[in-house]
N, C-alpha and C positions, 0 to 999 in steps of 0.2 A: 439474546444479549441485552436487548432493550428492556424486556420484562424484568430481567435480573437487576438492571440499574434502577428501574422504577421501584422495585421491591426494596432494594437497599436504601434508596432515598426515603421511602415511606417509613422504614424502620428507624432511620436516623431522625426523621421528623417526629415520630411517635415518642421517641425517647426524650427529645427536646420539649415536647408539649407536656409530657408527664412530669418532667423536672420543674417546668415553669409552674404547673398547677400545684405541685407538692411544696414548692418554695413559698407559696402564699399561705400555707398552713391553716387553711379554712377547713372546718369540719361539719358545717351545716348540711342539712338534707339538700338545700338548694345548690350548694357548691358540689355535692356529690352528683346531683343530676346534671350539672354543667359539665363535670368531668366525664360522666357517662356518655353524654351526647357528643362530646368532642373526641374522645379517644376510643369510641366504640367501633374500631376497625376502619375500613375504607382504603381505597387505592392511593389516596393523597395525590391525585393528578394535579390539583391546583397548586399545592406547595411545590410539586416537582417542576412545574412551569416557572414559578417564581424563582426557585433556586437556580435552575439552569440559565434563565435569561439574566439573572443577577451575576452569575459567574461570567457570562459573556461581557457584561458591562463593568466587570471588575469591582463589584460591590463586596464589601467585607461580610464574612459569614455571620458575625453576631448581629449585623444589620438585616441581612436578607432573611434570616431565620425568624426574626421578630415580625417582619413583613408577611412571611408565610403563615405564621401562627395567627396573626390578626385576621388574615383573609380566610383561613380555615375555620375560624370562630364564626365568621359570617355565614359560611357554608353550613356549619353545624346548626346554627340558629335556624336557618331556613328549613333544614331537614326536620328538626324537632317540631317546628310549627306545621310543616306540610303534613306530618304524620298524625296530627291531632284529629279527634273525632269530628270536629267542625270543618276540617279540611279534607284530607284524603282518607282519614280513618284507617291507618295501617297498624297492624299489630307487630310486624317484623321489619327490622332494618339491619341489613348486613348479617342476617341469620340469628339475630338476638331480639329480645323484646324491645319495642320502641320506648323512648324515654317516658312517655305518659303511661305506658303499660307497667313500667317498673316503679315510677315515682308518683304517679297520679297526674291528672290533667292540669290542675292548677300549678303544681310545681314545675311541670314541663313548660308551661307558658312562661313562667318566671325565669326558668333556666335559659330559654331561647332569648328572651329580652336581655338577660344579664350577659350572655355571650356577645350579643350585638354591641352592648355598651362597653364591655371589656375590650373589644376590638378597638374601639375609638380611644379608649384609655391608653392602650399600648401605643397607638400611632401618634397620639398628641404629646407623649412624653418627650422631653428634651433628649433623652438617651437614644431615641429613635433616629433623630437627625438634628444637628445644631441649628439649622435654618427653620424658623417659624413658617416662612413662606412655603418651603418644600413640604413640611408636615401638613400645612393647611391645604395645599394642592392635592396631596394624596388622600386626605380625609374627605375633601369635597368630592373627589372622584368616587370614592367608596360609598359615601352617603347617597349620591345620585343613583348608583347601581343597586343599592340595597332597598330603596323605597319604591314609591309608586311608578318610577321610571325604569325599574329593574325587577328585582326578585319579587317584591310584594305585588307589583303590577302584573307580572307574569302569572303568579299564583291566582290572582283575582280573575284573570281571563280563563285560567284552567277551570276554576269553579263555575264560572259563567257558561263555558262551553259544554259542561255536563248537562245543563238544562236546555241547551239549544239544539234544534234539529237541523239548523242550517248554518254550518260553519265551513268556511272555505279553506283550502290548502294554504292560501296566503295568510289567513288569520292564524292558522296553526303555527306556521313558521315565525310569524311576528311574536306569538306567545313564547316559542322556543328561544327567540332572541332575548326576550326580557328575563324569563325565569332561569335560563341556563347560560346563554352566551355572554351576557353582560359581565358576569363574575369572571369568566375565563378571559374576557377582554381586559378586565382590571388586572388580572395576574400578569398579563404581558406589559401593560403600560405603567403600572405602579413602579417597577424598578427603574424605568426610564425617567419617570417623574422624580424619583429619589436622586438621580444624578443631576437633576436640574438641566437636562439637555434641551436645547432649542431646536433640534432637528425635526422639522415637520415630516420629512420623508420617513424617518425611523418611526415616529409616532404613528403615522398612517399605516405603515407595514405591520406594526405590532397590533394595532387595533383590528386590522383586517384578519390577521392570523388568529387572534383571540376570539373574535366573533365567529369566524368560520369553524374553528376548532370546537367551539361551544355548540354550534348548530349540528355539526357531525356527531358530537357526543350525545346530544339529546335525540337525534334521529336514530342512532344506533340503540339508544336506551328504549325508544319506542319499538324498534324491531325486536329487541331482546324480550320485551314484555309480551310480544306476540309469539315469538318462537323459542325463547330461552327456557332454561330449567331452573326451578325453584332452588334446588340444592346449590347450583353454581352462583345464582344471583343473590341468594340470601334474603329474598323477599318474595311475596306472592307474584305469580305471573298471570297474564291475560286479564288483569284487573281493570286496565284502562278501557278495554273494549266492553267489558261487562258493565262498567259504570258510565259508558258513553263519554269518556274523557277525550280531550283533544289529542288524539294519537295520529301521527302522520301515516300510519298504516291504513287509515281510512281512504287514503288517496294514492298510495303507492304499493307495489309488490316488493318482496324482499330484494329482487334484482334492481328495481328502479331506485330503491332507497340507497343501495350501494353506489349506483351511478350518480345520484344526487350528491352523496358524500364525497365521491371521488372528484367531482367537478368543484366542490367547495375547497378541497385540499389543493387541487391544482391552482385555483384562483389565489389561495393564500400564500403559495410558495413560488410560483413561476415568475412573478414580476417583482420579487423581493430579493435584493442582494443579500439580505440576512438569512434567507431560508431556501433559496433555490437549489443550492448544492445538495445532492441526494445523500451525501455523507453527513450532512448537518443533522444533529439530533432532533431538531424541530421538524425538519422535513420528514425524517423517518417516523417520528411519533404521530404526526397528523394522518399519515397513511396507515399506520399501524392500528390506530383505534377504530378504523372502519371495520376491521374484522374481529373486534373484541368479542369475547363470549361471556363476559361478566362485567 
């Protein structure tokens, strides 16, 4: 039932993203590369979280879809750049050639940069929210998690740890928090920022959920790299271990990874009035992803 809802939301988001990109009526190779990097499949878990928490907060659809699109553009930018020869050097993403394989390295770099800036263009527009302060708060949050304190910083540690023989489990988890969990955290808090809520309790609950969700997502990603199938994942497997990347499987077994993830899920939900009910979709989702196979 949950998988069906996630798939249905992903289809709805993909249609919205394609319509937005077509509306712009751009035809350059750069724009095509941006489209390719953004709509090249994916489970759309980040938009799913934004959409569902926005519904809970009674945000209008035309507003939360823009917020979801801007956030997924940041995610797409990070993937395009992570796949580059100077980074992770991947040929496949979601079962298809990576953006630099299809459009060339230079165009892929520019496509990533352009998706990053287009995200801020969407969020800064008055149509996004009438309050300049609200728009500014959302943009500031996203700017922080996109740069050296978030995605870029996490990727830099990922590259650094490839060359290091002494990396601790604590350092790996810190890297996971930056490169993956920070964007999931934004997915949860941005809709609350949109409502201009002053509730510290709600904000803390949302931050904890987003952070723990992201840590679970990355830990299971590491597990799938170690045990998964290329056909299901749509990308190369066991590449992290071969390249000496910062994979949590260096410190845990499959069983202890599941235990670690379960503890994070319990921590994110048990003390929160928003998420502790087991019938709540967020409660179901965070435990559901622990056993994901793709």
